[in-house]
ChimeraX commands (.cxc) that place a marker at each C-alpha (Angstrom):
marker #1 position 100.56,90.81,119.71 radius 0.5
marker #1 position 103.15,91.74,117.12 radius 0.5
marker #1 position 106.30,93.42,118.40 radius 0.5
marker #1 position 108.84,93.76,115.61 radius 0.5
marker #1 position 107.78,94.68,112.07 radius 0.5
marker #1 position 109.92,94.68,108.94 radius 0.5
marker #1 position 109.27,97.38,106.33 radius 0.5
marker #1 position 110.87,96.82,102.94 radius 0.5
marker #1 position 111.36,100.03,100.95 radius 0.5
marker #1 position 111.90,103.53,102.37 radius 0.5
marker #1 position 109.91,105.43,99.78 radius 0.5
marker #1 position 106.66,107.30,100.37 radius 0.5
marker #1 position 104.71,104.27,101.60 radius 0.5
marker #1 position 107.57,102.84,103.64 radius 0.5
marker #1 position 107.98,106.15,105.44 radius 0.5
marker #1 position 104.26,106.37,106.10 radius 0.5
marker #1 position 104.18,102.83,107.45 radius 0.5
marker #1 position 107.16,103.49,109.73 radius 0.5
marker #1 position 105.50,106.61,111.15 radius 0.5
marker #1 position 102.33,104.67,111.97 radius 0.5
marker #1 position 104.24,101.80,113.59 radius 0.5
marker #1 position 106.42,104.07,115.71 radius 0.5
marker #1 position 103.41,106.10,116.87 radius 0.5
marker #1 position 101.88,102.83,118.06 radius 0.5
marker #1 position 105.03,101.78,119.91 radius 0.5
marker #1 position 106.07,98.97,117.57 radius 0.5
marker #1 position 109.71,98.22,116.88 radius 0.5
marker #1 position 110.34,98.87,113.21 radius 0.5
marker #1 position 113.10,97.64,110.89 radius 0.5
marker #1 position 113.17,99.81,107.76 radius 0.5
marker #1 position 115.15,98.42,104.82 radius 0.5
marker #1 position 116.27,100.13,101.64 radius 0.5
marker #1 position 119.01,99.56,99.09 radius 0.5
marker #1 position 120.73,102.92,99.67 radius 0.5
marker #1 position 121.81,104.63,102.86 radius 0.5
marker #1 position 120.91,108.07,101.49 radius 0.5
marker #1 position 117.30,106.93,101.11 radius 0.5
marker #1 position 117.28,105.78,104.72 radius 0.5
marker #1 position 118.73,109.07,105.94 radius 0.5
marker #1 position 116.07,111.03,104.08 radius 0.5
marker #1 position 113.37,108.68,105.38 radius 0.5
marker #1 position 114.57,109.03,108.98 radius 0.5
marker #1 position 114.44,112.82,108.79 radius 0.5
marker #1 position 110.90,112.72,107.39 radius 0.5
marker #1 position 109.74,110.16,109.95 radius 0.5
marker #1 position 111.11,112.26,112.82 radius 0.5
marker #1 position 109.37,115.36,111.49 radius 0.5
marker #1 position 106.04,113.61,110.89 radius 0.5
marker #1 position 106.00,111.94,114.31 radius 0.5
marker #1 position 106.74,115.33,115.87 radius 0.5
marker #1 position 103.73,116.99,114.23 radius 0.5
marker #1 position 101.29,114.04,114.34 radius 0.5
marker #1 position 99.85,114.94,117.80 radius 0.5
marker #1 position 98.90,118.36,116.43 radius 0.5
marker #1 position 96.72,116.68,113.81 radius 0.5
marker #1 position 95.27,114.04,116.13 radius 0.5
marker #1 position 95.59,114.22,119.90 radius 0.5
marker #1 position 95.39,110.42,120.23 radius 0.5
marker #1 position 99.03,110.21,119.15 radius 0.5
marker #1 position 101.75,110.47,121.80 radius 0.5
marker #1 position 104.33,113.23,121.90 radius 0.5
marker #1 position 107.62,111.46,121.30 radius 0.5
marker #1 position 111.15,112.72,121.82 radius 0.5
marker #1 position 113.65,112.05,119.07 radius 0.5
marker #1 position 115.45,109.47,121.23 radius 0.5
marker #1 position 112.16,107.61,121.72 radius 0.5
marker #1 position 111.61,107.41,117.97 radius 0.5
marker #1 position 115.16,106.28,117.30 radius 0.5
marker #1 position 114.87,103.56,119.96 radius 0.5
marker #1 position 112.01,102.01,117.95 radius 0.5
marker #1 position 113.25,102.72,114.43 radius 0.5
marker #1 position 116.11,100.68,113.01 radius 0.5
marker #1 position 117.31,101.39,109.47 radius 0.5
marker #1 position 119.45,99.08,107.39 radius 0.5
marker #1 position 120.54,98.27,103.85 radius 0.5
marker #1 position 120.69,94.54,104.70 radius 0.5
marker #1 position 117.53,92.54,104.00 radius 0.5
marker #1 position 118.88,89.90,106.36 radius 0.5
marker #1 position 118.10,92.20,109.30 radius 0.5
marker #1 position 114.36,91.44,109.08 radius 0.5
marker #1 position 114.86,87.72,109.70 radius 0.5
marker #1 position 113.48,87.92,113.26 radius 0.5
marker #1 position 110.51,90.19,112.48 radius 0.5
marker #1 position 106.98,88.97,113.30 radius 0.5
marker #1 position 105.43,90.55,110.23 radius 0.5
marker #1 position 106.80,91.95,106.96 radius 0.5
marker #1 position 105.23,94.71,104.88 radius 0.5
marker #1 position 106.83,95.15,101.46 radius 0.5
marker #1 position 106.68,98.50,99.65 radius 0.5
marker #1 position 109.20,98.26,96.80 radius 0.5
marker #1 position 108.36,99.79,93.37 radius 0.5
marker #1 position 105.51,98.37,91.33 radius 0.5
marker #1 position 107.84,96.34,89.14 radius 0.5
marker #1 position 107.86,92.54,89.14 radius 0.5
marker #1 position 111.57,92.34,88.31 radius 0.5
marker #1 position 112.24,94.20,91.58 radius 0.5
marker #1 position 109.61,92.50,93.74 radius 0.5
marker #1 position 110.34,88.89,92.77 radius 0.5
marker #1 position 113.93,88.66,94.10 radius 0.5
marker #1 position 112.87,90.41,97.32 radius 0.5
marker #1 position 110.30,87.72,98.08 radius 0.5
marker #1 position 112.60,84.89,97.10 radius 0.5
marker #1 position 115.16,86.18,99.60 radius 0.5
marker #1 position 112.59,86.91,102.32 radius 0.5
marker #1 position 111.29,83.37,101.98 radius 0.5
marker #1 position 114.80,82.06,102.67 radius 0.5
marker #1 position 115.62,84.16,105.71 radius 0.5
marker #1 position 112.33,84.57,107.59 radius 0.5
marker #1 position 110.67,82.16,109.98 radius 0.5
marker #1 position 108.04,79.87,108.48 radius 0.5
marker #1 position 105.46,81.63,110.66 radius 0.5
marker #1 position 106.25,85.13,109.40 radius 0.5
marker #1 position 103.49,86.71,107.33 radius 0.5
marker #1 position 104.30,88.69,104.21 radius 0.5
marker #1 position 102.04,91.70,103.72 radius 0.5
marker #1 position 102.22,92.84,100.10 radius 0.5
marker #1 position 101.63,96.59,99.95 radius 0.5
marker #1 position 101.13,96.65,96.21 radius 0.5
marker #1 position 99.00,98.88,94.03 radius 0.5
marker #1 position 98.06,96.32,91.40 radius 0.5
marker #1 position 100.22,93.18,91.28 radius 0.5
marker #1 position 98.37,89.94,92.05 radius 0.5
marker #1 position 98.80,88.59,95.58 radius 0.5
marker #1 position 98.42,85.05,94.24 radius 0.5
marker #1 position 101.34,85.70,91.88 radius 0.5
marker #1 position 103.51,86.83,94.80 radius 0.5
marker #1 position 102.50,83.91,96.99 radius 0.5
marker #1 position 103.14,81.47,94.17 radius 0.5
marker #1 position 106.90,82.09,94.15 radius 0.5
marker #1 position 107.25,81.44,97.90 radius 0.5
marker #1 position 107.08,78.33,100.03 radius 0.5
marker #1 position 104.38,79.98,102.16 radius 0.5
marker #1 position 101.58,81.09,99.78 radius 0.5
marker #1 position 99.07,80.59,102.62 radius 0.5
marker #1 position 100.90,83.29,104.63 radius 0.5
marker #1 position 101.00,85.94,101.89 radius 0.5
marker #1 position 98.30,88.61,101.97 radius 0.5
marker #1 position 97.73,91.93,100.26 radius 0.5
marker #1 position 97.74,95.02,102.48 radius 0.5
marker #1 position 97.03,98.12,100.44 radius 0.5
marker #1 position 97.86,100.98,102.78 radius 0.5
marker #1 position 97.13,104.50,101.59 radius 0.5
marker #1 position 98.72,107.82,102.44 radius 0.5
marker #1 position 99.02,109.38,104.88 radius 0.5
marker #1 position 99.08,105.95,106.50 radius 0.5
marker #1 position 98.80,107.09,110.12 radius 0.5
marker #1 position 95.63,109.09,109.38 radius 0.5
marker #1 position 93.70,106.35,107.54 radius 0.5
marker #1 position 91.30,104.28,109.71 radius 0.5
marker #1 position 90.85,101.44,107.21 radius 0.5
marker #1 position 92.84,99.63,104.54 radius 0.5
marker #1 position 92.10,97.34,101.62 radius 0.5
marker #1 position 93.19,93.80,102.48 radius 0.5
marker #1 position 93.46,91.37,99.58 radius 0.5
marker #1 position 93.06,87.65,100.06 radius 0.5
marker #1 position 95.12,85.67,97.55 radius 0.5
marker #1 position 94.00,82.33,96.15 radius 0.5
marker #1 position 96.09,80.46,98.76 radius 0.5
marker #1 position 95.80,82.91,101.71 radius 0.5
marker #1 position 94.62,81.01,104.79 radius 0.5
marker #1 position 91.90,81.97,107.26 radius 0.5
marker #1 position 94.56,82.14,109.95 radius 0.5
marker #1 position 96.59,84.64,107.94 radius 0.5
marker #1 position 93.52,86.83,107.44 radius 0.5
marker #1 position 92.82,86.73,111.17 radius 0.5
marker #1 position 96.43,87.59,112.02 radius 0.5
marker #1 position 96.40,90.45,109.51 radius 0.5
marker #1 position 93.27,91.83,111.16 radius 0.5
marker #1 position 94.99,91.56,114.56 radius 0.5
marker #1 position 98.04,93.41,113.24 radius 0.5
marker #1 position 95.84,96.19,111.86 radius 0.5
marker #1 position 93.92,96.37,115.15 radius 0.5
marker #1 position 97.22,97.25,116.84 radius 0.5
marker #1 position 97.35,100.22,114.47 radius 0.5
marker #1 position 93.71,101.13,115.21 radius 0.5
marker #1 position 92.66,100.19,111.67 radius 0.5
marker #1 position 89.88,98.13,110.17 radius 0.5
marker #1 position 90.31,95.75,107.25 radius 0.5
marker #1 position 88.09,95.82,104.18 radius 0.5
marker #1 position 88.75,92.35,102.78 radius 0.5
marker #1 position 88.41,91.80,99.03 radius 0.5
marker #1 position 89.37,89.06,96.59 radius 0.5
marker #1 position 92.53,89.00,94.52 radius 0.5
marker #1 position 92.54,90.26,90.97 radius 0.5
marker #1 position 95.01,92.70,89.44 radius 0.5
marker #1 position 94.27,96.21,90.71 radius 0.5
marker #1 position 91.84,94.87,93.34 radius 0.5
marker #1 position 89.03,97.38,93.94 radius 0.5
marker #1 position 90.54,100.74,94.83 radius 0.5
marker #1 position 93.17,100.97,92.11 radius 0.5
marker #1 position 91.10,99.57,89.27 radius 0.5
marker #1 position 88.80,102.51,89.89 radius 0.5
marker #1 position 91.08,105.27,91.21 radius 0.5
marker #1 position 93.72,104.90,88.51 radius 0.5
marker #1 position 91.08,105.33,85.85 radius 0.5
marker #1 position 90.06,108.73,87.15 radius 0.5
marker #1 position 93.63,109.89,87.83 radius 0.5
marker #1 position 94.64,108.87,84.32 radius 0.5
marker #1 position 91.59,110.49,82.74 radius 0.5
marker #1 position 92.27,113.67,84.73 radius 0.5
marker #1 position 95.75,113.78,83.15 radius 0.5
marker #1 position 94.16,113.34,79.71 radius 0.5
marker #1 position 91.81,116.28,80.42 radius 0.5
marker #1 position 94.81,118.49,81.24 radius 0.5
marker #1 position 96.76,117.29,78.20 radius 0.5
marker #1 position 93.75,118.01,75.96 radius 0.5
marker #1 position 93.59,121.57,77.32 radius 0.5
marker #1 position 90.06,121.21,78.69 radius 0.5
marker #1 position 91.08,122.40,82.15 radius 0.5
marker #1 position 94.17,123.08,84.25 radius 0.5
marker #1 position 95.08,120.83,87.23 radius 0.5
marker #1 position 93.55,123.16,89.82 radius 0.5
marker #1 position 90.25,123.34,87.96 radius 0.5
marker #1 position 90.10,119.55,87.69 radius 0.5
marker #1 position 90.80,119.07,91.39 radius 0.5
marker #1 position 88.45,121.87,92.47 radius 0.5
marker #1 position 85.59,120.18,90.63 radius 0.5
marker #1 position 86.17,116.95,92.55 radius 0.5
marker #1 position 86.58,118.72,95.89 radius 0.5
marker #1 position 83.87,121.38,95.60 radius 0.5
marker #1 position 81.29,119.49,93.56 radius 0.5
marker #1 position 81.79,115.88,94.66 radius 0.5
marker #1 position 83.05,116.56,98.19 radius 0.5
marker #1 position 86.35,114.71,97.81 radius 0.5
marker #1 position 89.08,115.75,100.25 radius 0.5
marker #1 position 91.65,115.65,97.44 radius 0.5
marker #1 position 91.31,115.90,93.69 radius 0.5
marker #1 position 92.60,113.17,91.35 radius 0.5
marker #1 position 95.75,115.07,90.34 radius 0.5
marker #1 position 96.60,116.03,93.92 radius 0.5
marker #1 position 96.16,112.35,94.78 radius 0.5
marker #1 position 98.42,111.30,91.91 radius 0.5
marker #1 position 101.10,113.74,93.09 radius 0.5
marker #1 position 100.84,112.31,96.61 radius 0.5
marker #1 position 101.10,108.70,95.46 radius 0.5
marker #1 position 103.89,109.51,93.01 radius 0.5
marker #1 position 103.32,109.89,89.28 radius 0.5
marker #1 position 105.87,107.17,88.61 radius 0.5
marker #1 position 103.90,104.76,90.82 radius 0.5
marker #1 position 100.67,105.68,89.04 radius 0.5
marker #1 position 102.32,105.16,85.66 radius 0.5
marker #1 position 103.76,101.76,86.60 radius 0.5
marker #1 position 100.41,100.67,88.04 radius 0.5
marker #1 position 98.63,101.63,84.83 radius 0.5
marker #1 position 101.17,99.57,82.88 radius 0.5
marker #1 position 100.41,96.56,85.10 radius 0.5
marker #1 position 96.65,97.03,84.67 radius 0.5
marker #1 position 96.95,97.39,80.90 radius 0.5
marker #1 position 99.19,94.34,80.60 radius 0.5
marker #1 position 96.76,92.23,82.64 radius 0.5
marker #1 position 93.44,93.27,81.09 radius 0.5
marker #1 position 94.57,94.38,77.62 radius 0.5
marker #1 position 91.91,97.08,77.88 radius 0.5
marker #1 position 92.66,100.49,76.36 radius 0.5
marker #1 position 90.90,102.23,79.22 radius 0.5
marker #1 position 94.11,101.61,81.22 radius 0.5
marker #1 position 96.40,103.11,78.55 radius 0.5
marker #1 position 98.66,105.57,80.36 radius 0.5
marker #1 position 98.24,109.20,79.38 radius 0.5
marker #1 position 101.28,110.44,77.37 radius 0.5
marker #1 position 101.47,113.58,79.54 radius 0.5
marker #1 position 101.82,111.41,82.64 radius 0.5
marker #1 position 104.66,109.42,81.05 radius 0.5
marker #1 position 106.37,112.60,79.86 radius 0.5
marker #1 position 106.31,114.12,83.36 radius 0.5
marker #1 position 107.75,110.95,84.90 radius 0.5
marker #1 position 110.53,110.82,82.31 radius 0.5
marker #1 position 111.31,114.46,83.14 radius 0.5
marker #1 position 111.64,113.56,86.84 radius 0.5
marker #1 position 108.43,115.36,87.81 radius 0.5
marker #1 position 106.97,112.63,90.00 radius 0.5
marker #1 position 104.90,114.69,92.43 radius 0.5
marker #1 position 105.49,115.55,96.05 radius 0.5
marker #1 position 108.56,113.36,96.44 radius 0.5
marker #1 position 110.40,115.15,93.64 radius 0.5
marker #1 position 109.10,118.63,94.48 radius 0.5
marker #1 position 107.13,118.97,91.25 radius 0.5
marker #1 position 104.30,117.15,89.54 radius 0.5
marker #1 position 101.00,118.67,88.54 radius 0.5
marker #1 position 101.80,121.14,91.34 radius 0.5
marker #1 position 105.04,122.54,92.80 radius 0.5
marker #1 position 106.02,121.64,96.36 radius 0.5
marker #1 position 108.62,123.04,98.77 radius 0.5
marker #1 position 111.57,120.72,99.22 radius 0.5
marker link #1:1,2 radius 0.2
marker link #1:2,3 radius 0.2
marker link #1:3,4 radius 0.2
marker link #1:4,5 radius 0.2
marker link #1:5,6 radius 0.2
marker link #1:6,7 radius 0.2
marker link #1:7,8 radius 0.2
marker link #1:8,9 radius 0.2
marker link #1:9,10 radius 0.2
marker link #1:10,11 radius 0.2
marker link #1:11,12 radius 0.2
marker link #1:12,13 radius 0.2
marker link #1:13,14 radius 0.2
marker link #1:14,15 radius 0.2
marker link #1:15,16 radius 0.2
marker link #1:16,17 radius 0.2
marker link #1:17,18 radius 0.2
marker link #1:18,19 radius 0.2
marker link #1:19,20 radius 0.2
marker link #1:20,21 radius 0.2
marker link #1:21,22 radius 0.2
marker link #1:22,23 radius 0.2
marker link #1:23,24 radius 0.2
marker link #1:24,25 radius 0.2
marker link #1:25,26 radius 0.2
marker link #1:26,27 radius 0.2
marker link #1:27,28 radius 0.2
marker link #1:28,29 radius 0.2
marker link #1:29,30 radius 0.2
marker link #1:30,31 radius 0.2
marker link #1:31,32 radius 0.2
marker link #1:32,33 radius 0.2
marker link #1:33,34 radius 0.2
marker link #1:34,35 radius 0.2
marker link #1:35,36 radius 0.2
marker link #1:36,37 radius 0.2
marker link #1:37,38 radius 0.2
marker link #1:38,39 radius 0.2
marker link #1:39,40 radius 0.2
marker link #1:40,41 radius 0.2
marker link #1:41,42 radius 0.2
marker link #1:42,43 radius 0.2
marker link #1:43,44 radius 0.2
marker link #1:44,45 radius 0.2
marker link #1:45,46 radius 0.2
marker link #1:46,47 radius 0.2
marker link #1:47,48 radius 0.2
marker link #1:48,49 radius 0.2
marker link #1:49,50 radius 0.2
marker link #1:50,51 radius 0.2
marker link #1:51,52 radius 0.2
marker link #1:52,53 radius 0.2
marker link #1:53,54 radius 0.2
marker link #1:54,55 radius 0.2
marker link #1:55,56 radius 0.2
marker link #1:56,57 radius 0.2
marker link #1:57,58 radius 0.2
marker link #1:58,59 radius 0.2
marker link #1:59,60 radius 0.2
marker link #1:60,61 radius 0.2
marker link #1:61,62 radius 0.2
marker link #1:62,63 radius 0.2
marker link #1:63,64 radius 0.2
marker link #1:64,65 radius 0.2
marker link #1:65,66 radius 0.2
marker link #1:66,67 radius 0.2
marker link #1:67,68 radius 0.2
marker link #1:68,69 radius 0.2
marker link #1:69,70 radius 0.2
marker link #1:70,71 radius 0.2
marker link #1:71,72 radius 0.2
marker link #1:72,73 radius 0.2
marker link #1:73,74 radius 0.2
marker link #1:74,75 radius 0.2
marker link #1:75,76 radius 0.2
marker link #1:76,77 radius 0.2
marker link #1:77,78 radius 0.2
marker link #1:78,79 radius 0.2
marker link #1:79,80 radius 0.2
marker link #1:80,81 radius 0.2
marker link #1:81,82 radius 0.2
marker link #1:82,83 radius 0.2
marker link #1:83,84 radius 0.2
marker link #1:84,85 radius 0.2
marker link #1:85,86 radius 0.2
marker link #1:86,87 radius 0.2
marker link #1:87,88 radius 0.2
marker link #1:88,89 radius 0.2
marker link #1:89,90 radius 0.2
marker link #1:90,91 radius 0.2
marker link #1:91,92 radius 0.2
marker link #1:92,93 radius 0.2
marker link #1:93,94 radius 0.2
marker link #1:94,95 radius 0.2
marker link #1:95,96 radius 0.2
marker link #1:96,97 radius 0.2
marker link #1:97,98 radius 0.2
marker link #1:98,99 radius 0.2
marker link #1:99,100 radius 0.2
marker link #1:100,101 radius 0.2
marker link #1:101,102 radius 0.2
marker link #1:102,103 radius 0.2
marker link #1:103,104 radius 0.2
marker link #1:104,105 radius 0.2
marker link #1:105,106 radius 0.2
marker link #1:106,107 radius 0.2
marker link #1:107,108 radius 0.2
marker link #1:108,109 radius 0.2
marker link #1:109,110 radius 0.2
marker link #1:110,111 radius 0.2
marker link #1:111,112 radius 0.2
marker link #1:112,113 radius 0.2
marker link #1:113,114 radius 0.2
marker link #1:114,115 radius 0.2
marker link #1:115,116 radius 0.2
marker link #1:116,117 radius 0.2
marker link #1:117,118 radius 0.2
marker link #1:118,119 radius 0.2
marker link #1:119,120 radius 0.2
marker link #1:120,121 radius 0.2
marker link #1:121,122 radius 0.2
marker link #1:122,123 radius 0.2
marker link #1:123,124 radius 0.2
marker link #1:124,125 radius 0.2
marker link #1:125,126 radius 0.2
marker link #1:126,127 radius 0.2
marker link #1:127,128 radius 0.2
marker link #1:128,129 radius 0.2
marker link #1:129,130 radius 0.2
marker link #1:130,131 radius 0.2
marker link #1:131,132 radius 0.2
marker link #1:132,133 radius 0.2
marker link #1:133,134 radius 0.2
marker link #1:134,135 radius 0.2
marker link #1:135,136 radius 0.2
marker link #1:136,137 radius 0.2
marker link #1:137,138 radius 0.2
marker link #1:138,139 radius 0.2
marker link #1:139,140 radius 0.2
marker link #1:140,141 radius 0.2
marker link #1:141,142 radius 0.2
marker link #1:142,143 radius 0.2
marker link #1:143,144 radius 0.2
marker link #1:144,145 radius 0.2
marker link #1:145,146 radius 0.2
marker link #1:146,147 radius 0.2
marker link #1:147,148 radius 0.2
marker link #1:148,149 radius 0.2
marker link #1:149,150 radius 0.2
marker link #1:150,151 radius 0.2
marker link #1:151,152 radius 0.2
marker link #1:152,153 radius 0.2
marker link #1:153,154 radius 0.2
marker link #1:154,155 radius 0.2
marker link #1:155,156 radius 0.2
marker link #1:156,157 radius 0.2
marker link #1:157,158 radius 0.2
marker link #1:158,159 radius 0.2
marker link #1:159,160 radius 0.2
marker link #1:160,161 radius 0.2
marker link #1:161,162 radius 0.2
marker link #1:162,163 radius 0.2
marker link #1:163,164 radius 0.2
marker link #1:164,165 radius 0.2
marker link #1:165,166 radius 0.2
marker link #1:166,167 radius 0.2
marker link #1:167,168 radius 0.2
marker link #1:168,169 radius 0.2
marker link #1:169,170 radius 0.2
marker link #1:170,171 radius 0.2
marker link #1:171,172 radius 0.2
marker link #1:172,173 radius 0.2
marker link #1:173,174 radius 0.2
marker link #1:174,175 radius 0.2
marker link #1:175,176 radius 0.2
marker link #1:176,177 radius 0.2
marker link #1:177,178 radius 0.2
marker link #1:178,179 radius 0.2
marker link #1:179,180 radius 0.2
marker link #1:180,181 radius 0.2
marker link #1:181,182 radius 0.2
marker link #1:182,183 radius 0.2
marker link #1:183,184 radius 0.2
marker link #1:184,185 radius 0.2
marker link #1:185,186 radius 0.2
marker link #1:186,187 radius 0.2
marker link #1:187,188 radius 0.2
marker link #1:188,189 radius 0.2
marker link #1:189,190 radius 0.2
marker link #1:190,191 radius 0.2
marker link #1:191,192 radius 0.2
marker link #1:192,193 radius 0.2
marker link #1:193,194 radius 0.2
marker link #1:194,195 radius 0.2
marker link #1:195,196 radius 0.2
marker link #1:196,197 radius 0.2
marker link #1:197,198 radius 0.2
marker link #1:198,199 radius 0.2
marker link #1:199,200 radius 0.2
marker link #1:200,201 radius 0.2
marker link #1:201,202 radius 0.2
marker link #1:202,203 radius 0.2
marker link #1:203,204 radius 0.2
marker link #1:204,205 radius 0.2
marker link #1:205,206 radius 0.2
marker link #1:206,207 radius 0.2
marker link #1:207,208 radius 0.2
marker link #1:208,209 radius 0.2
marker link #1:209,210 radius 0.2
marker link #1:210,211 radius 0.2
marker link #1:211,212 radius 0.2
marker link #1:212,213 radius 0.2
marker link #1:213,214 radius 0.2
marker link #1:214,215 radius 0.2
marker link #1:215,216 radius 0.2
marker link #1:216,217 radius 0.2
marker link #1:217,218 radius 0.2
marker link #1:218,219 radius 0.2
marker link #1:219,220 radius 0.2
marker link #1:220,221 radius 0.2
marker link #1:221,222 radius 0.2
marker link #1:222,223 radius 0.2
marker link #1:223,224 radius 0.2
marker link #1:224,225 radius 0.2
marker link #1:225,226 radius 0.2
marker link #1:226,227 radius 0.2
marker link #1:227,228 radius 0.2
marker link #1:228,229 radius 0.2
marker link #1:229,230 radius 0.2
marker link #1:230,231 radius 0.2
marker link #1:231,232 radius 0.2
marker link #1:232,233 radius 0.2
marker link #1:233,234 radius 0.2
marker link #1:234,235 radius 0.2
marker link #1:235,236 radius 0.2
marker link #1:236,237 radius 0.2
marker link #1:237,238 radius 0.2
marker link #1:238,239 radius 0.2
marker link #1:239,240 radius 0.2
marker link #1:240,241 radius 0.2
marker link #1:241,242 radius 0.2
marker link #1:242,243 radius 0.2
marker link #1:243,244 radius 0.2
marker link #1:244,245 radius 0.2
marker link #1:245,246 radius 0.2
marker link #1:246,247 radius 0.2
marker link #1:247,248 radius 0.2
marker link #1:248,249 radius 0.2
marker link #1:249,250 radius 0.2
marker link #1:250,251 radius 0.2
marker link #1:251,252 radius 0.2
marker link #1:252,253 radius 0.2
marker link #1:253,254 radius 0.2
marker link #1:254,255 radius 0.2
marker link #1:255,256 radius 0.2
marker link #1:256,257 radius 0.2
marker link #1:257,258 radius 0.2
marker link #1:258,259 radius 0.2
marker link #1:259,260 radius 0.2
marker link #1:260,261 radius 0.2
marker link #1:261,262 radius 0.2
marker link #1:262,263 radius 0.2
marker link #1:263,264 radius 0.2
marker link #1:264,265 radius 0.2
marker link #1:265,266 radius 0.2
marker link #1:266,267 radius 0.2
marker link #1:267,268 radius 0.2
marker link #1:268,269 radius 0.2
marker link #1:269,270 radius 0.2
marker link #1:270,271 radius 0.2
marker link #1:271,272 radius 0.2
marker link #1:272,273 radius 0.2
marker link #1:273,274 radius 0.2
marker link #1:274,275 radius 0.2
marker link #1:275,276 radius 0.2
marker link #1:276,277 radius 0.2
marker link #1:277,278 radius 0.2
marker link #1:278,279 radius 0.2
marker link #1:279,280 radius 0.2
marker link #1:280,281 radius 0.2
marker link #1:281,282 radius 0.2
marker link #1:282,283 radius 0.2
marker link #1:283,284 radius 0.2
view
């Protein structure tokens, strides 16, 4: 059984991961480069944990002190050195990810598994810069993390059977199943989902439909719970844009060329829910 989990990055996914871990009684070390990000993350985690039992009665009602006793925030990467398992959620940018893994490899026990919560970057590429490529595995969590019963698990070229088994055990503690796929840039979910989110942005830019019409078609005609543009706003338009850049660079296929409207919105700071405005406007 895993007891102490390190979460690297206090953005949307890091917050979601921390909520899920705390709700399952796991000690959580949440790391980010800035204290203000950690303060914002803590406030959101406390609020989400408070309301989670209203959405699903399997979750415990937790007092604020109970949450804080499990949640430890820090700006020092060194503080995850004694964690059983690491899940990394930093931005989809190799120049940011690479030094994080080089440092984690230095400070963590040889037995510690690195779960790469990436949208598109190759798990084999991440494992290849460490001294433990057999203990590096992709774990593509999706939001809201605590409400998703399954996740996409990506087996890198060097990932061992033992690491896969331990990853499945970790997910079982969170009441989740693993859908295990092979490693190739974008994996399964994002090679497909980013195509339809990107094309939805093109449809809006071309004036064929507005965002609500696009999303209503997917929800009312196809039965999706969320439309592609609502999904993009939830993920973060900046994350979607960076992922498309990774996919285009890898495959050199114009189908992954990022929509100019999407890039324009990101450059304007309209990144979706986390910024208060994307294809829709959100209360901050």
